[in-house]
C-alpha positions in Angstrom: 0.0 0.0 0.0 1.2 3.4 -0.9 -0.9 6.3 0.2 -0.7 9.3 -2.1 -1.7 12.9 -1.4 -3.2 14.9 -4.3 -4.1 18.5 -4.0 -7.9 18.9 -3.9 -7.9 21.3 -6.8 -6.4 18.5 -8.9 -8.6 15.6 -7.8 -11.7 17.7 -7.4 -11.4 20.5 -10.0 -14.9 21.9 -9.3 -15.8 22.9 -5.8 -14.2 24.8 -3.0 -11.0 23.9 -1.3 -8.2 25.6 0.6 -4.6 26.0 -0.5 -3.4 23.2 1.9 -6.2 20.7 1.1 -5.4 17.2 0.0 -7.3 14.1 -1.0 -5.7 10.8 0.1 -5.6 7.9 -2.4 -4.7 4.3 -2.1 -4.0 3.6 -5.8 -7.0 5.0 -7.7 -9.3 4.8 -4.7 -9.9 7.9 -2.7 -9.8 7.0 1.0 -9.8 10.3 2.9 -8.6 13.8 3.3 -5.9 15.9 5.0 -6.2 19.7 5.2 -5.1 22.8 7.2 -8.2 24.0 9.0 -7.6 27.7 8.2 -4.9 29.6 6.2 -3.3 30.9 9.4 0.2 29.4 9.8 -0.6 28.2 13.3 -3.8 26.5 12.2 -4.2 22.8 13.1 -4.4 20.1 10.5 -7.4 17.8 10.0 -7.0 14.2 8.9 -9.8 11.8 8.2 -10.2 8.4 6.8 -13.5 8.1 4.8 -16.4 7.1 7.1 -17.8 5.1 4.1 -14.8 2.8 4.5 -14.4 2.5 8.2 -17.9 2.9 9.5 -16.5 4.7 12.6 -14.9 7.9 13.7 -11.5 8.0 12.0 -10.3 11.6 12.2 -8.6 14.1 14.4 -6.8 17.5 14.5 -3.0 17.6 14.8 -0.3 20.3 14.7 1.4 19.5 11.4 0.9 17.9 8.0 3.5 15.3 8.8 1.6 14.3 12.0 -1.6 14.2 9.9 0.0 11.9 7.4 1.4 9.6 10.1 -1.9 9.4 12.0 -3.9 8.9 8.8 -1.6 6.0 7.8 -1.8 4.4 11.2 -5.6 4.6 11.3 -6.0 3.3 7.7 -3.7 0.4 8.3 -5.5 -0.5 11.5 -8.8 -0.5 9.6 -7.3 -2.7 6.9 -5.9 -5.2 9.5 -9.1 -5.4 11.6 -10.2 -8.6 9.8 -6.9 -10.4 10.4 
């Protein structure tokens, strides 16, 4: 599995998005989103694995994009491994 971030304006050309707004893909499948809550430099980051996949709360706010990526990956892997 290789999770890929794509800027929202590329993966969702119509609609509204912020500058620091990313859709997360596992291959061609969109599996969630990571974005800065506001444009302010101290703004927290939101990460969320799609509820349609997990069926549970799978999101949080963190202080950096790297933390968001790490937390997203851990939650996504935990969801994938729940059937093992």
